[in-house]
C-alpha positions as CSV (number, residue, x, y, z in Angstrom):
1,X,40.2,-34.9,-12.7
2,X,42.0,-31.8,-11.6
3,X,40.0,-29.8,-14.1
4,X,36.7,-31.1,-12.7
5,X,37.8,-30.3,-9.1
6,X,38.9,-26.9,-10.3
7,X,35.4,-26.3,-11.8
8,X,33.7,-27.4,-8.6
9,X,35.9,-25.0,-6.6
10,X,35.0,-22.1,-8.9
11,X,31.3,-23.0,-8.6
12,X,31.6,-23.2,-4.8
13,X,33.2,-19.7,-4.7
14,X,30.6,-18.4,-7.1
15,X,27.7,-19.5,-4.8
16,X,29.2,-17.6,-1.9
17,X,29.8,-14.2,-3.5
18,X,27.4,-11.4,-3.2
19,X,24.5,-11.0,-5.7
20,X,25.8,-7.7,-7.3
21,X,29.3,-9.2,-7.7
22,X,27.8,-12.3,-9.2
23,X,25.8,-10.2,-11.7
24,X,28.9,-8.3,-12.8
25,X,30.9,-11.5,-13.1
26,X,28.2,-13.1,-15.2
27,X,27.8,-10.1,-17.5
28,X,31.6,-9.9,-18.0
29,X,31.7,-13.7,-18.6
30,X,29.0,-13.5,-21.3
31,X,30.5,-10.5,-23.1
32,X,34.1,-11.8,-23.0
33,X,32.9,-15.3,-24.2
34,X,31.2,-13.6,-27.2
35,X,34.4,-12.0,-28.3
36,X,36.5,-15.1,-27.6
37,X,34.3,-17.3,-29.9
38,X,34.4,-14.6,-32.5
39,X,38.2,-14.5,-32.3
40,X,38.5,-18.3,-32.4
41,X,36.2,-18.7,-35.4
42,X,35.7,-15.4,-37.3
43,X,34.3,-17.2,-40.3
44,X,31.5,-19.0,-38.4
45,X,30.9,-16.1,-36.0
46,X,31.5,-13.0,-38.1
47,X,30.9,-10.5,-35.2
48,X,30.6,-10.4,-31.5
49,X,26.8,-10.2,-31.6
50,X,26.6,-13.5,-33.4
51,X,29.0,-14.8,-30.8
52,X,26.8,-13.5,-28.0
53,X,23.8,-15.3,-29.6
54,X,25.7,-18.5,-29.6
55,X,26.9,-18.1,-26.0
56,X,23.4,-17.3,-24.7
57,X,21.8,-20.2,-26.5
58,X,24.5,-22.5,-25.1
59,X,24.5,-21.5,-21.5
60,X,20.7,-21.4,-21.3
61,X,20.6,-24.9,-22.9
62,X,18.4,-23.7,-25.7
63,X,20.8,-24.8,-28.4
64,X,19.2,-23.8,-31.7
65,X,22.1,-25.2,-33.7
66,X,22.1,-22.3,-36.1
67,X,25.7,-21.4,-35.1
68,X,28.1,-24.2,-34.3
69,X,31.9,-24.1,-33.8
70,X,33.8,-26.1,-36.4
71,X,37.4,-26.0,-35.1
72,X,38.8,-28.0,-32.2
73,X,39.6,-24.8,-30.3
74,X,36.0,-23.6,-30.8
75,X,34.5,-26.9,-29.7
76,X,36.8,-27.0,-26.6
77,X,35.6,-23.5,-25.8
78,X,32.0,-24.8,-26.3
79,X,32.7,-27.5,-23.8
80,X,34.0,-24.9,-21.4
81,X,30.7,-23.0,-21.8
82,X,28.7,-26.2,-21.0
83,X,30.6,-26.8,-17.8
84,X,31.1,-23.2,-16.5
85,X,28.5,-21.2,-18.3
86,X,25.5,-23.4,-17.6
87,X,26.5,-23.7,-14.0
88,X,27.0,-20.0,-13.7
89,X,23.6,-19.2,-15.2
90,X,22.0,-21.8,-12.9
91,X,23.5,-20.1,-9.9
92,X,22.3,-16.6,-11.1
93,X,18.8,-17.9,-11.6
94,X,18.9,-19.5,-8.2
95,X,20.0,-16.2,-6.7
96,X,17.1,-14.4,-8.4
97,X,14.6,-16.9,-7.1
98,X,16.2,-16.7,-3.6
99,X,15.9,-12.9,-3.8
100,X,12.2,-13.1,-4.6
101,X,11.8,-15.4,-1.6
102,X,13.7,-13.1,0.7
103,X,11.6,-10.1,-0.5
104,X,8.4,-12.0,0.1
105,X,9.5,-13.0,3.6
106,X,10.5,-9.5,4.5
107,X,7.2,-8.1,3.2
108,X,5.2,-10.7,5.2
109,X,7.2,-9.8,8.3
110,X,6.6,-6.1,7.7
111,X,10.3,-5.1,7.4
112,X,10.1,-3.3,4.0
113,X,9.7,0.4,3.6
114,X,6.4,1.5,1.9
115,X,7.1,3.7,-1.1
116,X,3.5,4.4,-2.1
117,X,1.4,7.5,-1.4
118,X,-2.2,8.5,-0.9
119,X,-2.7,5.4,1.3
120,X,-4.6,4.9,4.5
121,X,-2.5,4.0,7.5
122,X,-4.2,1.9,10.2
123,X,-2.4,1.7,13.5
124,X,-3.4,-1.3,15.6
125,X,-4.8,-4.6,14.2
126,X,-8.1,-5.6,15.7
127,X,-11.5,-6.8,14.6
128,X,-12.6,-3.1,14.4
129,X,-9.6,-2.1,12.3
130,X,-10.1,-5.1,10.0
131,X,-13.7,-4.2,9.5
132,X,-12.7,-0.6,8.7
133,X,-10.1,-1.8,6.3
134,X,-12.7,-3.9,4.4
135,X,-15.0,-1.0,4.2
136,X,-12.3,1.2,2.8
137,X,-11.4,-1.3,0.2
138,X,-15.1,-1.6,-0.7
139,X,-15.8,2.1,-0.8
140,X,-12.6,3.2,-2.6
141,X,-11.6,0.9,-5.4
142,X,-8.2,2.5,-5.5
143,X,-7.5,2.5,-1.8
144,X,-4.2,1.2,-0.5
145,X,-4.1,0.1,3.1
146,X,-1.1,-0.1,5.3
147,X,-1.3,-1.5,8.9
148,X,1.3,-0.9,11.6
149,X,1.4,-3.4,14.4
150,X,3.8,-5.6,16.4
151,X,2.6,-8.9,14.9
152,X,5.4,-11.2,13.6
153,X,3.7,-11.6,10.2
154,X,1.2,-9.7,8.1
155,X,-2.4,-10.4,9.4
156,X,-4.0,-10.1,6.0
157,X,-3.3,-10.7,2.3
158,X,-4.5,-8.5,-0.4
159,X,-3.0,-6.8,-3.5
160,X,-3.7,-3.4,-2.0
161,X,-2.6,-4.3,1.6
162,X,0.8,-3.6,3.1
163,X,2.2,-4.3,6.6
164,X,4.9,-2.6,8.7
165,X,6.0,-4.3,11.9
166,X,7.2,-1.8,14.5
167,X,6.4,0.7,17.3
168,X,4.1,3.5,16.0
169,X,5.6,5.9,18.5
170,X,9.0,5.4,16.8
171,X,9.9,7.9,14.1
172,X,11.7,5.2,12.1
173,X,8.4,3.2,11.9
174,X,6.5,6.2,10.8
175,X,9.1,6.9,8.1
176,X,8.9,3.3,6.9
177,X,5.1,3.7,6.6
178,X,5.5,7.0,4.7
179,X,2.8,8.6,6.9
180,X,3.5,12.1,5.5
181,X,2.2,10.9,2.1
182,X,-0.9,9.2,3.6
183,X,-4.5,10.3,3.1
184,X,-5.3,9.6,6.7
185,X,-3.9,7.8,9.8
186,X,-6.4,5.8,11.8
187,X,-5.5,4.9,15.4
188,X,-7.4,2.0,17.0
189,X,-7.5,0.5,20.5
190,X,-7.1,-3.2,21.1
191,X,-10.1,-5.5,21.1
192,X,-11.9,-5.9,24.4
193,X,-9.7,-3.3,26.1
194,X,-11.0,-3.1,29.7
195,X,-8.7,-0.3,30.9
196,X,-9.9,2.8,29.1
197,X,-7.2,5.0,30.8
198,X,-4.4,2.8,29.6
199,X,-5.9,2.4,26.1
200,X,-6.6,6.1,25.5
201,X,-3.1,6.9,27.0
202,X,-1.5,4.7,24.5
203,X,-3.5,6.3,21.7
204,X,-2.3,9.7,23.0
205,X,1.3,8.6,22.8
206,X,0.8,7.5,19.3
207,X,-0.9,10.7,18.0
208,X,1.7,12.8,19.9
209,X,4.5,11.0,18.1
210,X,2.7,11.5,14.7
211,X,2.2,15.2,15.4
212,X,5.8,15.6,16.4
213,X,6.9,13.8,13.2
214,X,4.6,16.0,11.1
215,X,6.1,19.2,12.7
216,X,9.6,17.9,12.0
217,X,8.7,17.3,8.4
218,X,6.8,20.6,8.1
219,X,3.6,19.0,6.9
220,X,0.2,18.1,8.2
221,X,-1.1,14.5,8.8
222,X,-4.8,13.9,9.0
223,X,-5.5,11.7,12.1
224,X,-8.6,9.9,13.2
225,X,-8.5,8.4,16.7
226,X,-10.7,5.9,18.4
227,X,-11.0,6.7,22.1
228,X,-13.0,4.8,24.8
229,X,-14.1,7.7,27.1
230,X,-15.5,11.0,26.0
231,X,-13.9,12.7,29.0
232,X,-10.4,12.0,27.6
233,X,-10.9,14.2,24.5
234,X,-9.5,17.2,26.3
235,X,-6.2,15.4,26.9
236,X,-5.8,15.2,23.1
237,X,-6.2,18.9,22.4
238,X,-2.5,19.6,22.0
239,X,-2.0,16.6,19.7
240,X,-4.0,18.3,16.9
241,X,-6.2,15.3,16.3
242,X,-8.6,15.9,13.4
243,X,-11.4,13.6,14.3
244,X,-12.4,11.5,17.3
245,X,-14.5,8.4,17.3
246,X,-15.8,7.6,20.9
247,X,-16.5,3.9,21.1
248,X,-18.6,3.9,24.3
249,X,-20.6,7.0,23.3
250,X,-21.5,5.7,19.8
251,X,-22.7,2.4,21.2
252,X,-24.7,4.0,24.0
253,X,-26.3,6.5,21.6
254,X,-27.3,3.7,19.2
255,X,-28.7,1.5,22.0
256,X,-30.9,4.4,23.2
257,X,-32.2,5.3,19.7
258,X,-33.0,1.6,19.1
259,X,-35.0,1.4,22.4
260,X,-37.0,4.5,21.5
261,X,-37.4,3.9,17.8
262,X,-37.3,0.2,17.3
263,X,-35.3,-0.8,14.2
264,X,-33.4,2.5,13.9
265,X,-30.1,0.9,14.8
266,X,-30.5,-1.4,11.8
267,X,-31.0,1.6,9.5
268,X,-28.0,3.4,10.9
269,X,-25.7,0.3,10.6
270,X,-26.9,-0.3,7.1
271,X,-26.2,3.3,6.1
272,X,-22.7,3.1,7.5
273,X,-22.0,-0.1,5.7
274,X,-21.0,-0.3,2.0
275,X,-23.4,-3.2,1.6
276,X,-26.4,-0.8,1.5
277,X,-25.4,0.6,-1.9
278,X,-25.2,4.2,-0.7
279,X,-22.6,6.1,1.2
280,X,-22.3,9.4,3.1
281,X,-19.8,11.5,1.1
282,X,-18.4,15.0,1.3
283,X,-18.8,17.2,-1.8
284,X,-17.1,20.5,-2.6
285,X,-19.2,23.7,-2.9
286,X,-19.7,24.8,-6.5
287,X,-19.5,28.4,-7.7
288,X,-23.0,28.2,-9.2
289,X,-24.5,27.3,-5.8
290,X,-25.6,30.4,-4.1
291,X,-28.2,29.0,-1.7
292,X,-28.6,25.6,-0.1
293,X,-31.6,25.0,-2.4
294,X,-29.3,25.5,-5.5
295,X,-27.1,22.7,-4.2
296,X,-30.1,20.6,-3.1
297,X,-31.7,20.7,-6.5
298,X,-28.5,20.2,-8.5
299,X,-27.5,17.2,-6.4
300,X,-31.0,15.7,-6.6
301,X,-30.7,15.5,-10.4
302,X,-27.9,12.9,-10.1
303,X,-29.6,11.0,-7.3
304,X,-27.7,12.5,-4.4
305,X,-29.5,13.8,-1.3
306,X,-28.0,16.8,0.5
307,X,-28.2,16.1,4.3
308,X,-25.9,18.5,6.1
309,X,-23.4,21.3,6.3
310,X,-20.8,19.8,8.7
311,X,-22.9,18.7,11.7
312,X,-25.9,20.9,10.8
313,X,-28.7,18.6,9.6
314,X,-31.3,21.3,9.3
315,X,-30.8,21.9,5.6
316,X,-34.5,21.6,4.7
317,X,-35.3,24.5,7.1
318,X,-32.7,26.8,5.5
319,X,-32.9,26.1,1.8
320,X,-33.1,29.8,0.9
321,X,-30.1,30.8,3.0
322,X,-26.8,31.5,1.3
323,X,-24.1,28.8,1.5
324,X,-21.0,30.1,3.4
325,X,-17.7,30.0,1.7
326,X,-16.3,27.6,4.3
327,X,-19.2,25.1,4.0
328,X,-18.6,21.4,4.2
329,X,-21.5,19.7,2.5
330,X,-22.4,16.0,2.9
331,X,-24.7,13.9,0.8
332,X,-26.2,10.4,0.8
333,X,-25.7,8.8,-2.6
334,X,-24.7,5.7,-4.5
335,X,-21.1,5.2,-5.8
336,X,-22.3,5.9,-9.3
337,X,-23.9,9.2,-8.3
338,X,-20.8,10.3,-6.5
339,X,-18.7,9.6,-9.6
340,X,-21.1,11.9,-11.6
341,X,-20.7,14.6,-8.9
342,X,-16.9,14.4,-9.1
343,X,-16.7,14.1,-12.9
344,X,-17.4,17.8,-13.5
345,X,-17.1,21.2,-11.8
346,X,-20.8,21.8,-12.4
347,X,-23.9,19.5,-12.4
348,X,-26.5,20.1,-15.0
């Protein structure tokens, strides 16, 4: 009876110890038991490895029966392995399962540090940011998305989705999101935000924090910011924002074009969506392209249509002009055509 109580007390203490301590205790127990059974019955267990095999098959309840103790001392030790070893292994397995549960919980709550790189960071969860995320996942099959918000749990589940809960103006949150290794940081306003001054002011605080963090880390972070009013752009100049998306302006422009040329908004929306089967993509200038016509003809061979150099869409009127060294060329093409463009330094 005292022996059983003693065993229970050992198990109770084992459950309460830390995981790393438990792991060390378990390893020492298995190794020492292997040498003990070898010492007790050297004829049946000729070396410690055979003893280890017997210990493992015993404590994991596999019990192949290929090695069995024959002496009373060996069998008593076998009973000890049944009582202590099986319980110990059970506790270890329980701790491992518990660890996976804790990891999943922390990940869902956005409390784990993101260790990946070349990911897209979206700040602010909304219908707009959700739609953007889905488009990114559709356009880029390797895209990894990380969202920063104050929600208690992750708002979305996907194998390439991660979540960080926190304040995006806090350096610690930016560190957890590993923004310095991100491909781009996209800042969104809340859904149905009525106060444009407050919304754009919040976005300004966020991008200022990102810029300050980038300066501290001596790197550059590509930022794209949604703003509600075009007149607020001047306030962002010092924040070194790379691109602005003006919500009100984009909507107003599209409404006007749809009124003049009926159906044009459908074409624009379809072009912007991955569902159309084509995308607007940026391509690097090739050395063999001297004029815009050289690029136009080469790209046409793989099904890509050259449409602009930055925001200059008058390519067809200047085909014979030389392409400047700092040109940024954009094409409309299918994902398959874009892969062909990127596959080689030259297009034949």
